[in-house]
N, C-alpha and C positions, 0 to 999 in steps of 0.2 A: 284786306284780306287775312293778312299772317301779320299779328303783331310785334313779334319779335325773331327776327328767322335768326337769329345769332346765334339765339340760343336754341333753337329748334334745330341747327346744323352743327352744334356740339353736342347734341343730343346721336345725332346720325352718324357723327365718327364716331364718337365712343359705344354704339350701337354694333358697328362693324363686325367687330370682337367677339360681339357677346354671342352665343351657341348655346341656345334652353332646350330642352331634353323634349320627345316630343310626349302628345298626350299619353298615349301606351305606355314611355316607359314610366313616366310619373302613378300610373298605375300599376305600376308592376311593382314599380316602388315603396309606396301605400301597402301592397297586399302584404313584402315581405318583413316590416316592421312589424305589422298586425300581428304574422304566424310568430315572429320571434318573443310576444308580449306575450302570445300564449302558451311558446315554450318555456318563459321564464317564470307564469302563472304556476304553472301545473307542477315546474319543480319546485316552487313556494311551498304548496300546500301538501309535495309529497314529504318535502322533511319536516313540517307539522306535523303531518300523521305518525312519524318515527316513532314520538314520543309516546304513543299509547300504544302502535297495534307495531309490532315488528311481527310480523306475516314472510308475506313477501317478498322480492324486491318489484317495485315499481316496472308497470310492463312499457316498453321506449314505445315510441309514436315514431314513427319513420312521414314526415312529412313530402310531398310531389315536390320536385323541382321546375320552378317556375320559367320558362323562356324569356328572355330579355331584347326586349324591342329591339330592334335594328331598324327603324324608320329616322328617315332624312331630320335634322332638326329641323323646327319650325325654323322658317323666316321671316322677321319683321322689318327692315328698314325695306324702302323703295325705292331703287338706284335707278340713274337716269337709261342706261339699259333697258328697262322694261315699259319705257317709253316711244310712242313713234318716234322715227326717226326724220331727219330731213329729206332722206332718202327714197321713204317711202308716200311722200307726198308727189301729185301728177305734178306738180309745178313748182319752182324755185322757190327758196326761202332763203333770205341773207339776214333774216331778225330771227332767234329765240331767245325765250326768255323762260327761265325755272324759276319755281320757288316751293313751297316745301310747308306742310304743317303739322300738326297733333291736335287732336279731338277734334275734326270740324265738320259740320252738317252736310251731310253729300247733296249739292245744288242739283238740280236738271237744268231750271230758266226761268231767270228773277219773273216775267211776264206770266207763267206759267204760277209763280209762289203769287204774284200778288194775285192775278185771277182769284186765286182759293182764297185771301185772306182777306176780301174787296167781301168775298162775301160771308166772311162771318165764320169763314173754316180756317181748319192747320194748315199749315204750309206744307205737311204732308214729308219733310226731312226727316231721313236717317242719321245715325251720326256714323261716322267713322272714328277710326284707331288714328290713322295718322294718311295722308296723301303728297303727293306730287303733281305740283301743274308746270304745262307752260304752253307760249303761246307761240306761231309759227305766223311771222309775216311772210307775204310777196311780195320778190323781188323789185316788182314797178311800185310796190309801195312806199310814195315819196318819206314817211315818217310813222313813228308808234301812234303818235297821237292823231294822224287822220289817216287810221288803215280799216274805216269799217268794212270796205269792201275786198281787203284782204286778210283777215284774220283767221287763222284754225286753231280752236284749243282742245285741250285735252289736261282733265282731273284725272286722275288714279288716286284711287282710294281702299286704303285697306279699309277691310270690316269684320263686325264678329258675323260669320260665317252663316248665323240664320237668320243677322239682319239682311244680308247682302240679297239671300234668297226670299227674304220678304218686298223686300224694293219687289223684284220683278211680279211677284203676287200680286202685288199692290198697283200695278200701275196702272191697268183699267180705271180704277177705282179714283186713281189718284186725275185722270186728265177727264174724268165725265163730269164731272160739275163747269169744264170749262170747253163742254163740245159746242156750243155758241154762245163766248161769252164779248159784250159790248163791254169795250175799252171811250171811257169819253175823260178829256182832260183840256187843256187851254194852250193854244197853239201860236207862237208869234210870228204872221205875216208883215205882207210890204202897207196891208191895211189895219193894220192893229194885231191886237190881240184875239183872237175865236177861238168859240167850243165848238173842237171836232169828235167825231167817234172812226172807231173802226171796231169790226165786229172779227175777233179771232176765234179758228174752229181748230180746239187741239183735240189729235185725235193718236192711234198708236199704229202706225201703219204697216210692220213688217215687226216680224218676231221668231226668233230662232235661226237664225243664219251666222251665226260667231261665235266660239267659246263656248263655257258649260250652256250660257242663256246671254239672248240679246236682242235690243228692240229701238225700232227707226220709231221717234216720236214726231209729229207734222205739225205745223200750226201753219193753215193756211189761212192769211188774215185779205180784209179789203182795203182798198185806200180809203183816207182820211176822211171822212166827210166834215164841211159847215152843218151843225145841226141846225144854224140861222138859215141859210138858201136852199138847204139838202143836196147843194155841189160838191162831189165828190174832187180834191184834191189829186189829180195826174192818176196813173192806172194801179193796178192790183200788183201789191208788191208779190217778189219772188217768195213762197215759204218757209216758216223756218223751219228748221229740221235739227235735229238733235241725235245720235244714239248711244245708247248706252248697250255695255256690254260689261259681263262675267265672268271671269275664269276663277274656280276656285272661288278664295276669302277676297281675292281682291274684284274693285268695278272701278268702269272709266265711264268718261264723259266727253264725249267728244263732240263740237260743235262745229256745224259745218259755215262754212264762207258764203257769202251774198253769192244766190245763184248757184253755189254748187246743189250737184242733183240727188238722187235717194241713192241711185248705181253707183256713183261715185263714194256715199259715204257710206253701202254697207262694205264695200271691196276694203273700205282704209279700217275701218272694225274690226273685219279678218284679219289682216294683219295687223291692229295692235291685239287684238284675244292673243295670236304666237308670242309679240312682245311680253305682254305680260305673264305667260308661262314663269318670267325670270322672277317676278315676285311672287309669284300665288304660293300659297298652301291649299290643299298636300301640291307636291309639283307636278309640271304637266308629265 
């Protein structure tokens, strides 16, 4: 996912000391420069007219004083304190992996992406400016390589504000083609390679419960079924759940561990929104 972490971390360290002026300050400076150019041009025209006409002195023009913006500096870096912390989770974790990146697509779920692209549609991803991600593993999980039932992941993105708002405005449209989608693939079993299918039902389950905007996306899927025999393998698995939260220009994608409930994920999303205030523009 990240090609050059060393380079990104160097950029992160360099950005720690950078404080960019707020947009209001930039516009105020531009107005002051424009006024100075107008005054200078007026003076040149007045001097040019002295040789031909020596009448009254030029009228003085007083320019109103412009207020200087006093907004807080725009934040750029995403620090680890903007992410969920170990103590925020309902279960203990003993592995916390963190990573960062620049200019990456905001991926909600790879299965949702595949559902759309398999139908000839775009994956619908928006681009971020920079990001920070983490993986939390339950303490009882034996290793990072075999933690499918004990993983909680979080991706936190800084986006152009308009793109962050648009992401939520388009969520229903994004999942609509996958409201009932049949996924077909080959699976290796004790009897050999079998062609299996499962039905995915994506929906926006909850909205507006955290931050400036929030949503729960749910994939209720059926057990895999052998196409040749029509027999399912096992019971229907628990739904796939993810939460998307926006605070200012930051968007967080939270993916619950297998068996987690919507209520648990919504509670974590509320906590995540509070943490995101450490990175969001405008400040909370």
